[in-house]
N, C-alpha and C positions, 0 to 999 in steps of 0.2 A: 496403422493403429488408428480407428476416429475415435474422435472426446470430444461433449459435447462440454461446455463452461459455464456453469453458473456464478448471476453476479459479477457480468463483466460493464468494470466500470466507467469507461470508454466516455459513456454519453454526459458523466459529469464533467464534463473539458476543464478539468481538473489535471496539470501539468505529473503530479504525483501516481497521478491512475492512468493518464496514459502513458506511461513511462509501464508500468507495473503489466497493463496490459501488449503493450510492445513486447516486453521481454520473457512475457507469459508465453505465445503465440512462437518468439522465437525460437524457445528451449526445446517448446514440444515439437517442433517441426526437425528439429538437431538431431532428436533422440526415435524419429519416425513414426513421429506419434501428431496427427493432420486433426486439429480443432474443427468443426464443422459446422454446431450449431453453436448460438450463444445467448444468454440471456443476463437479461439487462439490471443494473443492479435497481432495489429500490418497486419491484414490480413482483407480485406476490403469484408463480408460478402455479398456485393449489388451486386458484381463482380459472385459471387457463391451461383444465386441462388438456384441453382438444390441440394444441402449439407445441406439447412436448415432441416430443420426437419417437414416434416407435420400434417398438425391441425388434434390433437387429439393426437398425442406423447406425449408432455406436457403440462402441464397442468398451468406454466407460465414461463414468462421469469425474470431470473437476468442478471442484465450489474454490473460486478465490473469496479468502475471507476479511482480507484487510481492514478498516477499522466494524463492522459488522457487528460485529457479533460482544456486544457489551451489553449488561443493562438490558436485560432481557424483559425482565417486570416491566419496564418501561417501552419499548422496541420489540414489537410483532413482528418487525424484519428476521431478528435473530432465532424463532424457531421458524419462518417459512424457510430459514435455509439448513434448520438442522434436521426437516424435516427429507432432506434431498436425500440424505443415505439410506432411508428404511423404501423412499420410492428408488430408488436410482436397484435393487435387489429385487425386489416384488413387481415394477412396470418394465422397469426393463431389462432384468435380467444380466446390468455388467455391478461390477463394483463401482463404487463411489471413495475420493478421494479428498480431504478437507485439503487446500495449503496455504499458505504466505497467511496466515489467520493470530489477529489477535484479540486472545478469551480473554474473558473481567466481567465479574459480578453479573454473570448468570444465574437463574434456577437451575436446583437439582436436575428438574427434568431436562433443560436441553440436554446435560452432559451425560444425560441416560440416551439420548436420541442418537446424539455422534455417536455411542458407541456403535452403532453401524455402519459406520466409516468402516472400508478396510485401511486406512493410513489417514493420522493427521500432522500434518506440517505446521507447526508457530513463527512465527518471526522473531519471538525473545524469548527468554526462559521464564521469564515469570509464567506465562502464560502454560507453560508444562509443565509449572509447577500446580496452575489451576488444574490443568486434568487430574493430575497426580493424585491432588487432595481429594478430587472426582472419582478416583479409581479408575481413570486411563490413562494412557500412555501416551507419548506422541516426540513427531520428530524434532530438530531445533532448523532453523533452517532459513537464513537471512530476509527479511524484504527483497521482491524480484527489481526493484528500480537497484539492486545493488549486483545483478546478477553478470554486463558487461560494464566491460572498463568504458572513459570518457575521457578524452582531452582535457589536460590541464593548463589553464590561462594560465600563465607561469608569472606573466607581469599585472599583477592588481592596480586599481583606482589607488588612493590613498580616502579611500569613501567607508563610512557604514552603511546597509542597508537593510530596510525593513519590511517581512514579511506574515501576513495578516495572521488570526489564528480562528477557528471555530468556536472558540471559547470568547463571549462576550467581553468577556476583564484586561483578560490578556490582546484582546486586538486593539479596543481604545488604549490601552495604557503604548505598547505599539506603537499606532496608527501617531497615537499623541505627541510618542515623542517624538518618529520622523517631522512632522510638522516643527517641532521647537527648533527641532539642528536641523532641520534642510535640509534629510536624511531622503535617500529616491524610500518608497514605503510601493510591495507590488502583491496584490491578492497572487492567490494559487488561484483561484478557481481563476476562469475570464469567461468571457462570454465570446461566439461564434460565432462567423454565419452558415451557413447550410446552406448547398442546392436543393432544386427541387426534387432530384431522385435523392437526396439524401433525408428530407422531409419529409419523406413520403416511407421510406425504412425507419425515419425515426417510427413512428405512429403504426408498425404493423413490425417490431425488429427480430421480434421471437417466431418468424415467421415456416411454415411449415417445410419450405422445401429443404433450408437446411443448405442455403444457397449465398448466406453472407458474405459480401468480403469482410477479411479476415480486419484488416486494419482501414475502415472503412470510416472511420472516430478515431484513429490515434493522426493525431497531425503531429506528424515528424519534426515540423520549422517550427511549430512551438514549443515541442521537448528540448530540441536543440535552445534555444534561443535564450529559455529560462535556466537553462543548466551558466550559456553565456552568463544571465545574469548571475546567478550568483558566482559563480568564480571569479569577475570582474572586480569584487570587490575584500576589502579588507577583512571584514568582520558582516555575515549576517545575523541580524537576531528575528527570530521567529517563533510562531506560537501553532507553526506546523510539523507533523512527524517527519511526510514525505520531503518537505524540504531540509529535515536533519539528514535525512537517509543521502542526498542528492548531495549536498555539502562531504556529505563523510564521502563518496562520489569523485567528486570536484577537486576535493583537500581543501574549503574554503571552513576556514575559521565561522565560528557560530555559537552565540546562547543561544537555549529556548529558554520559555514559559512552557509549560506543560498541559496537554492539550486534555481532551475530556473523558480518557483514560490515562493509566500511570507510562503510555506506548514508547514516549518522548525519555524518563527515565527508566526505565526496561533496554529501548538503544541504549543510552550512557553506560549504565553498569554493564552489559553485556560487551561494546567496547572500550571501553574504557578505564572500567573498573570503577567507577566513585561517577557523582553528578554534579564536580562543579560548573559543570554548565548551565542550569536548568536556575533558575533564578524564576526570584517570586513578582505577583505582580507590582512588589510595594519596594523594586529594588530600582534604584535608579538611574533610567538608561540615558547617559551622556558619553561622552566621549571621555573622561577624566575617569569615570567610572567603571570600561569596559576598554580601557587600553592594556589590563591585564588579561584580557582573555585574547587576544593576536600576538602573535602569528601562535598556531600550535605548536608547543612544546616539542624537543627531541623525545620522549619519552608518548609524549600524542599522538607524533607521525608512526612512528614504530606498531603503535595500537592501531593506528589506523589502518596500516600494510598489510598486517597480522591478519587483522577481522573478514581487509578485503581481498586477501590474499589466500589465505587458508579454511575460511568458513565461507563466506559467500558464492556459493558454485552450484546453487541452484539443486541443490540435491535431493529434494522432493522429485526431479525425473526419476531418480532410480527407484522403481513402484514395486520390484518382480517384474517389469517387460508385460506388465498387466496382466 
């Protein structure tokens, strides 16, 4: 069966988004669902109707929600994604599925539009509550970064490292701490050099031929190097949701400052049942104040194992075989 994927986040040059899309493609293929067409994050499909698949080209539509669907009154992107459910039914004649989504502080109209999706899968239980408050239902399936196990470096350096945040105050707090303590500081998004062929494809990324290479922008080497960076440190201080999930994946102790939605605190509650590892921007970031956060306690390690083994199974793939 052929699948169209909207909100392809690989073009953001972001380690977590790359891993999400790599795992999504792998999970689809493992379940005999072929991703044949992709539409990039940040580009409003409603202004490019002539570039969409034709009826009969695909059997289903998948929307990768990630962190795109929040604060709809300030972000036109949310409505564009919400409109895909109705478009899929009326224009393509196929069901649409919203997966891997965090939903937060959206207008009621957005949730009315989401009722056109055949099924909704969120990556945290807070988003399930958001759906329920708007008379919708959804299923929980953790973020796609967690869908496949990763090798863990058991011998860690005795160092703390920082990773940036999309929130300016949090980013400055982490970066300043790294400068003062001489810790490594890393951004989760990175610049990348593209070949001439890739640049041409970027300009026409949603081309009509439906033959875009599935992993063109998924840099596996960069993903692995980032996972290695995380797992080689004693503790990671971050404001990034996907850094937190990838720390869980590599069993790397971490503390976090909240992002632009409560997605990190929601993740911590789903995994640990508490937000003890969530810090404010007034918390002193130094060796003395952070030493109690690593290593993981026995109960925390057990909670992570349970979450990864019993929950992160890519259950959204079970969609009645379309």
